[in-house]
Steps between C-alpha positions, in 0.01 A plus 500: 500500500712432196207562267403819686855632465501433128164670453617806697815533289294466181261769629795731562634449150168539321337774707719681750822544301331624180302752708818625664666525160232739378512702821875561514591449132763239584529139395360265768778248440766765569454448871614135474867567419742593777839662482760326713705713739856393579460146365806287563704424185483140379690315232350544154516125449298439815235757412456368146507130582327476837201673654560760772303531821140596435474877447124488559322187611185505290446129574451540875211261560446366851528131416781246539749524213554170318771617258660809349679560174659798327670534164669780308294550185692770314767766523528806277792742490393863462843656443690778673326774695724736692784314667330160496353251258154363575307183436158362581448154645167317494413218739209259535441388857240248615379375835262206546268498802295234679155639581408187693150356548558266206530784251768471231818708537510832318800683356562872508731633227674836516660703224802683637731746330813684611687793348867458589804724462820321394779633721790399274662251737285197432234625737161664458264692724120483469358853480132419431281194541143395448286190545144408401282194551449355152144385569398867505775706333795382291795695362484436127797703373793722598632739235735797476395799287669817380268800462533755216710722730727212599356431844513132598196328650473144629141376459344196665169371373263372770196303382190400691423131458167424340417846360781587261541836672863616530678808636858624492729561791782733394843585636688805370879545488557856625869513408600407852256231613184308417171630634134429449360688200190664643242720330494872570197722565433556129313168496243636745350729235452207261298293743305797630381560143389151405161494325209430733469128578842405363777333697847366411495148355774246441727644233812429297835587654642851481734524200810601695713518188284782362333615824150463360203310637157392383298451816160334479201635689160337538150581621248269665343405165828373354573128498817407685664407171424824323552836673358775279729790589867584455739754645804572283793632702827668414725465804831630632727439795520827696688530829533121501124448484271388219307804376219561251606737218165479324203266465177462309192295584322314219150356551247336267339760267171518687670590828796711380500836670 
C-alpha cells in the first residue's frame, strides 16, 4: 500500500498536474498553499524556535509511528507591509514508520513553510502555510521581489525530485493583504496558439524583478534535456493578476512559422 501511494502521488505530479496547468494556465503547485483564517496569535519566539501543529499532514501513512522530529530550518524577515511586519519560517518535519513484516522502517520528510505577520507585541499570526513531502516535491527557495512598478511578490520555488523540474508559487501584496498571484485570461491566447505538437516544458523561473520570462516548449522529437522552442514573455500585474503584455514564439529555423 505504501508503494502504491507513492506511485500515485508521483503520477499526479508528472502527469495530472502538468495537464491541469496547461488547461487552466495556473501553476499546479499553487493549489498546495493554504491561507489561514483567524489563526490564533502565538509568541514569535515559539514560532521561530519550535514547530507548530501540522498545517497539512503530508506524511499520513497508515503504519505505526516509531518516532517524530521537527526542526526550524530558517527564518527570513520580509519587512513592513501595511500595519504589520512579515517573516517566513521554514521547518523540516520527519516521521518514521514501521511497515512490519520484517521490512525496515521508512522515514517521511516534509518541507513546511509559514508566512507570519508580526503583531508588534511579541506575538505573530500565521497567515499562509504550505507543506510538501520531500520525496516528491521540495521547497528549494523563498524570495521576495519588487517588480518594475514597485509591486511586491513572494515567490516559492517547488522542485520535483528526480527530474530537475521546478515551478513557482507566488503571493502578491495587494496593499492590504497577501493573496495568491494567479494568471489572468491573457495566458489562454498564448497556449491556444502553440505550434502544432509543442507543449510547455520545464523552464527557468519567471524573472519577477523585470517581469520577463523565457518559457521552454518541446515537441515529441525533443530529448528531455533539450527543448527546441522558446516563448519570450513581457509580463505585467493587472488587477492583481499576472498578465501577458506581449510574447513571441521562437522555434528552430526549419519549423519557424
